[in-house]
Each structure stands twice: as C-alpha cells, then as structure tokens.
N, C-alpha and C positions, 0 to 999 in steps of 0.2 A: 680219058677222053673228055674234052670240054663239053659241057651241057648234058652229060650223061646223068640219068637219075639214079644210077647205082654207084654208090661211093666206093672208092678203092681203099678207104681208110679202115674198113672193117668194123668201125664203131657203130653200134645200133643207136638210132636217134629216137627219142621219145617225143610224141606229139599229143596234143590235147585237141579234141574237137567237141563242139557243142551244136545243138540245133535248137533254135528258139521256136516255141510253139505256144500259142495262146489258147486259153479255154475259159469258159464262163461257168460258174456254179454258184449255188447259194448254200447257206448253212446257218446254224444257230450255235453260238458258243454256249454250251450248257453241259455241266458235269452231273452225272447221276449220283456222284458221291458228295455233292454239296446241296444245301437247302436252296429253295428258290431265292431267298434273300441273299445268301452267300453268292449264288450265281450272278445276281444283279450287281453285287458289290465288286466281284472279280472281273466280270466281262462287260459291265455297263451296257451301252446301247447295242452291243453285239449279242446280247442275250435276248433280244426282241423275240417274243414267242413265234412270230411269223417269219423269223430269219432275216437275212440280208444277203446281198450278192456281191460278187467280185468278178472283174474281168482279169483273170490271172494272166500274167505275161511272163515270157521267158520260160515258158512252159508253164507257163509260168511255171512252168516247170521246165527247167533248163538242165537236161542231163548233160554232164560233161564226162567224156571218156579220156582215159590216159592209156597209152599203149605204145609199143614200138611201132614205128612207121615201117610198114612192109616194104622191103627193098624192091620187090617186083611191081607192086601196084602203086606204091607211093602214098598209101592211105593207112590211117589208123583203123578205120572201118568204113565201109561203103555207106555214104549218107543215105542212100535209098533203103538200106537195111535198117539204119537207125530210125529213119522216118516210119518204117513199118512197126518197129518196136514201140515207138512213141504213140502211134495210132492205137495199137492193141492195149497198151498199159495205161495211157493217159486219156486220150481223146474219147475212145469208146465208153469206158466206164465213168468218166468224170464230166465231160463237156455237156453243158446244159442240164445238169443234174442237181438234185438236192442231196448234198453229201450225206446228211444225216439220215435221210429216208431211202435213198437209192443205192447207196454203197454200203454193203453189209459190214465192212470193216469199222465204220463209224457208228454202228449201233451202240457200242459201249466204249468208244474212244472219242474224246472231245475233238471236233473237227477244226482244230487250230491249224494254222499254216505249218507249224512245226510238225504236227502229226500227219498232215497231208504230205509233207516232204518225206517222212518216214514211210508212209504208204507207197509213194511212188518209188522210192529207193528199193523197198522190199520186193516190189513187183518187177522193176527194171532188171534187177540182178538175176531174176529167173529167166529172162529172155535174151540177155546179152552174153557174149563170151565171158568166161570166168576172169575176174580181177581187172576188168577194164573200166567199170563205173567209178568215176572220181568224185563227183558231187551232183547233188540236185539243188538248183537255185530257183527259188520261187519269189516272184515279185507280186505280192498280194496287192500292193498299191505302188505308186511312184516312190513312196517314202518307206514302205515296209518290205523288207527283203529277208528271206530265210535261206540259209545254206545248210545242207545236211550232207555229211560225208560218211555215213554208215557207222558212226561211232556210238 
C-alpha cells in the first residue's frame, strides 16, 4: 500500500537518534597521582585551583542510540523517554555543578571531558534498553569534541 509505514519487504531498518542537551558545569583538571608541578605542566590553565567552567553542548552530551526502527511506532525510541533518561543521568547530577566537588565519581577520577563521557555512558546504559546506546558526544567548546562509544 502506498504511503504505508509498515514495509512489505520484511527487512528490518536500523535508525540512529540523538537528542542535544546543554548543561553548564565547572571543574579543575587535577590528578591526585601527580605532583602540583606536574599537574600545572600537564593541565596548564585548566589546573587553576579555583577551577573553570564550560557550557557543554550537544549534551553536550549527545547520546546517540542505534536500534531497529519499530515497525508499528516507526521509532527507535520515544524521544520523550530519551529526554527523561537525559534529565535523570545528565541534567540533575551535572548541570550547574562543580564536577569535582558535587559528583562523587570525580572524587578520584580527573574530570576531563573524556572521563565525563565515560561517566555519562556508564550511567546512560543503566537506564536505556540494552544495546541501544551508540555513542556519547560532548562538545566542551566549539573546537574541542569528545566521542565515546563504550570501548
């Protein structure tokens, strides 16, 4: 039937969806495994004792999902459900927070954008259906982007 959303071919189609979400947080790049001088050499101005902030974009954490497109709903996942997951995993614990002081995970993990992506991945997989999270993409700045795919 022309215009039908259910394909007669029987082939399942794979779709990718993402939802962009922005949040703001501050942090200090500082490793407890390095001396103060080594931290200054490695992290430069980002090792400022008072920290610095970012307006993370793209979720800046941009969770992308991959899954078969449901033949009845035409969706990989309902975006309302994805929005709720993002609120619970990203916005509530991270937005307008000091990552080093307010997020227990970063008490002994350097709050780099790479580690932030790992943190988001590890928590998103807990609330999403199994095997649908494809990647976390974080735009720390317009020029600095981290992608993590759970590897």
